[in-house]
C-alpha positions in Angstrom: 108.3 -139.4 -8.8 110.4 -136.5 -10.5 110.0 -134.2 -6.9 111.5 -137.1 -5.3 114.5 -137.7 -7.8 115.0 -133.9 -7.8 115.4 -133.6 -3.9 117.1 -136.7 -4.3 119.7 -134.6 -6.3 119.7 -132.1 -4.1 120.7 -133.7 -1.2 123.4 -135.7 -3.0 125.0 -132.6 -4.2 124.7 -131.1 -0.4 126.1 -133.8 0.8 129.2 -133.6 -1.9 129.5 -130.1 -1.3 129.8 -130.7 2.5 132.1 -133.7 1.8 134.5 -131.3 -0.5 134.5 -128.9 2.3 135.1 -131.1 5.5 138.1 -132.9 3.7 140.2 -129.9 2.4 143.6 -129.5 3.5 143.9 -127.5 6.9 147.1 -125.8 7.0 148.8 -123.7 10.1 147.2 -120.3 10.5 150.6 -117.9 9.1 150.7 -116.6 12.6 152.1 -120.1 14.0 155.7 -119.5 12.0 155.5 -115.9 11.8 159.0 -114.3 12.2 160.6 -117.6 13.0 164.2 -118.2 12.7 166.3 -121.3 13.3 169.1 -122.4 15.0 171.1 -125.0 13.0 172.9 -126.5 15.8 169.8 -127.3 17.8 168.4 -128.3 14.5 171.0 -131.1 14.0 169.4 -132.5 17.5 165.9 -132.5 16.3 166.8 -133.9 13.2 168.3 -136.8 15.0 165.4 -137.1 17.5 163.2 -137.6 14.1 165.1 -139.9 12.5 165.3 -138.2 9.2 168.2 -139.5 7.6 166.7 -143.0 8.2 164.0 -142.7 5.9 165.3 -140.2 3.3 168.8 -140.9 2.8 169.2 -143.2 -0.4 169.0 -146.6 0.0 172.2 -148.3 0.9 173.7 -145.0 2.2 176.4 -145.4 4.5 178.8 -142.8 6.9 178.0 -139.0 5.6 176.6 -140.1 2.9 173.6 -140.5 5.2 173.1 -136.9 4.7 172.3 -136.1 1.5 168.8 -136.7 1.8 167.7 -137.5 -2.0 165.0 -140.0 -0.8 164.0 -143.5 -2.8 163.7 -145.8 0.2 160.8 -148.1 -0.2 157.5 -148.3 2.4 155.6 -151.3 2.1 152.2 -151.2 3.7 148.5 -152.6 3.0 147.7 -149.9 0.9 150.5 -149.9 -1.1 154.2 -148.9 -1.6 155.7 -145.7 -0.1 158.7 -143.8 -1.4 160.3 -141.4 0.7 161.0 -138.2 -1.4 163.9 -136.3 -1.8 164.1 -133.7 0.9 167.5 -132.3 0.3 168.8 -128.4 -0.4 168.0 -128.8 -4.2 165.5 -126.4 -5.1 164.0 -128.3 -7.9 164.4 -131.8 -6.7 164.2 -131.1 -3.2 163.0 -128.5 -0.6 165.4 -125.9 -1.0 162.6 -123.1 -1.6 160.6 -124.2 1.1 160.0 -121.9 3.9 159.7 -122.6 7.4 155.8 -122.4 6.9 156.1 -125.0 4.4 157.9 -127.2 6.5 155.5 -127.0 9.0 152.4 -127.7 7.5 154.0 -130.8 5.5 155.4 -132.2 9.2 152.4 -130.6 11.4 149.4 -130.8 9.4 150.2 -133.3 6.3 149.9 -130.7 3.7 152.3 -130.0 0.8 153.5 -126.6 -0.6 151.1 -126.9 -3.3 148.1 -128.0 -1.1 147.6 -131.4 -0.9 147.4 -134.0 1.5 150.3 -136.1 1.9 150.0 -139.4 3.0 150.2 -140.3 6.4 153.4 -143.0 5.9 154.8 -139.3 6.5 154.2 -139.5 10.4 152.7 -136.2 10.4 150.3 -137.5 12.9 153.3 -137.5 15.3 154.7 -134.8 14.1 151.5 -132.6 14.8 152.7 -132.3 18.6 156.2 -130.8 17.4 157.1 -127.1 18.5 157.2 -124.7 15.6 160.7 -123.7 16.8 161.9 -127.1 16.7 160.4 -126.9 13.1 162.3 -123.9 12.1 165.6 -125.4 13.9 165.4 -128.6 11.8 164.8 -126.0 8.6 167.9 -124.5 9.3 169.4 -127.5 9.9 168.4 -128.8 6.8 169.3 -126.2 4.6 173.2 -126.9 5.8 173.3 -130.4 4.1 174.0 -131.4 0.6 171.8 -130.7 -2.6 170.9 -133.9 -4.5 169.1 -133.7 -7.9 167.2 -137.3 -7.6 163.4 -137.0 -8.6 161.4 -138.3 -6.3 159.5 -141.4 -7.1 155.8 -141.7 -7.1 154.3 -143.8 -4.9 152.5 -147.0 -5.9 149.5 -147.1 -4.8 146.1 -148.4 -6.4 142.4 -146.8 -6.2 140.9 -145.9 -4.4 143.8 -144.7 -1.8 145.3 -142.9 -4.5 142.5 -140.4 -4.5 144.3 -137.7 -2.4 140.9 -135.8 -1.4 139.7 -138.6 0.3 142.6 -138.3 2.8 140.7 -135.4 4.2 138.4 -137.8 5.8 141.0 -139.9 6.9 142.1 -136.8 9.1 138.7 -136.2 10.2 139.0 -139.9 11.9 142.6 -140.4 13.3 144.6 -136.8 13.1 145.0 -135.1 16.4 147.5 -133.0 18.2 147.0 -134.3 21.3 149.4 -136.2 23.7 148.2 -139.4 24.7 149.7 -139.5 27.9 147.5 -136.6 29.1 149.3 -135.8 32.2 152.9 -135.8 33.2 154.2 -135.0 37.2 157.7 -134.4 36.5 159.6 -132.2 33.4 161.7 -135.8 32.2 158.6 -137.5 31.5 157.0 -134.3 29.7 160.3 -134.2 27.8 160.2 -138.0 27.3 157.0 -137.4 26.1 157.6 -134.9 23.2 160.6 -137.3 21.9 158.4 -140.5 21.8 155.2 -139.5 21.0 156.1 -136.2 18.6 159.6 -136.3 17.2 160.9 -139.7 17.5 157.0 -141.0 16.6 157.8 -144.3 18.3 153.8 -145.4 17.9 153.9 -145.3 14.2 155.6 -148.2 14.0 155.3 -149.8 17.9 151.2 -149.4 17.8 149.2 -151.5 16.4 146.7 -150.3 13.9 143.1 -150.9 12.4 142.1 -152.0 9.0 141.8 -148.1 7.9 145.6 -147.4 9.0 144.6 -145.5 12.1 146.7 -146.4 15.5 145.0 -148.3 18.3 145.6 -146.0 21.0 144.2 -148.2 23.5 147.6 -150.4 22.5 150.0 -147.7 22.9 152.9 -149.1 21.9 151.6 -152.2 22.4 153.4 -154.0 19.4 152.5 -154.4 15.9 152.4 -156.3 12.9 155.2 -155.0 10.2 153.4 -153.2 7.3 155.6 -154.9 5.1 153.9 -158.2 5.8 157.0 -159.8 7.3 157.4 -160.4 11.4 156.1 -158.0 14.4 157.1 -154.9 15.8 157.8 -155.7 19.6 155.3 -154.4 22.3 157.6 -151.9 24.3 155.6 -151.0 27.3 156.2 -152.6 30.7 153.9 -155.4 29.7 156.5 -156.5 26.7 159.6 -155.3 27.3 160.4 -156.0 31.0 163.8 -153.9 31.2 164.7 -151.2 33.4 164.6 -147.5 32.1 168.5 -147.7 32.9 168.6 -150.7 30.6 166.2 -149.0 27.8 168.6 -145.8 28.0 171.7 -148.1 27.5 170.0 -149.4 24.6 168.9 -146.6 23.0 172.8 -145.7 23.2 174.7 -148.5 22.7 172.5 -150.7 21.1 173.1 -153.5 23.3 170.4 -155.7 25.4 170.4 -156.5 29.1 170.6 -160.0 27.5 173.9 -159.0 25.4 172.1 -158.7 22.0 172.0 -156.0 19.9 169.4 -153.8 17.9 169.2 -155.2 14.2 167.1 -154.4 11.1 165.3 -150.9 11.1 166.0 -151.0 14.8 169.7 -150.8 14.0 169.2 -147.3 12.1 167.1 -145.6 15.3 169.9 -146.6 17.4 172.2 -144.3 15.1 169.9 -142.2 16.0 169.3 -142.2 19.6 172.7 -142.4 20.1 173.2 -139.2 18.9 171.0 -137.5 21.7 172.1 -135.9 25.0 172.5 -138.4 27.6 169.2 -137.0 29.6 167.3 -137.0 26.8 167.7 -140.9 26.2 167.1 -141.0 30.0 163.6 -139.2 29.3 162.5 -141.6 26.7 163.4 -144.4 28.8 161.4 -142.8 31.7 158.3 -142.2 29.5 158.7 -146.0 28.2 158.5 -146.8 31.5 155.6 -145.3 32.7 153.5 -145.8 30.0 150.5 -148.3 30.8 151.3 -151.8 30.1 150.1 -153.6 27.4 150.2 -157.6 28.3 
């Protein structure tokens, strides 16, 4: 019996050690961002494509105040309530002291400068597909924005979801930098795929999730329950939307639907961002959405 118990203890220790290794944060190779310098003009376009102000501006901010990225907005989910952090240029309360590598690891690997996993409420599962140069450009633009000294609020997440190391296991199951639409046959579709799947992270809201919060890629962009528990987020595939590519592009520019309705709720903030994109980018998004497999 002692030998059996001893063997069991050894197996448990081996399993624990393996789990510790497998769930460790996995930052980018430093060579990925080595020598990158950013262009703040292009970075502004990345900022709008990524919808940064929609999440990181203070609750209720309007106009130019949306560029003060003090954080604080609440995002309810089945796992708890997450609060957007301060990502302003403050070196104490925000990310003013971050390097390009720090931002790239946060966005593309979900790893903080301190080496901790971020919760996937921050859509690094989409940003993982971003180009490192675009991250460098975004960093350059963020450096031009005002500082806010508002401290980031702690997330309201209970046990066991508050165990950060366990997020390494979640990443093993659901984190990938592969595009969902594997094949594209034009530069416009390739651009649309990048804007929708990576920078715009549209699937984070419009794709249903499983019980562990992973995206159901078999129903890509097919609509989902609202994480807050109130209502649903629509199916934007050809099987649900039923709009032409031109109508989608117009909606992204003006917020007006083909039925003469207007975008409301959280989508109004999205339109505020997409309206600032180049017309060819909105056309590329529309082409991609029109080309994804229909979810009925």
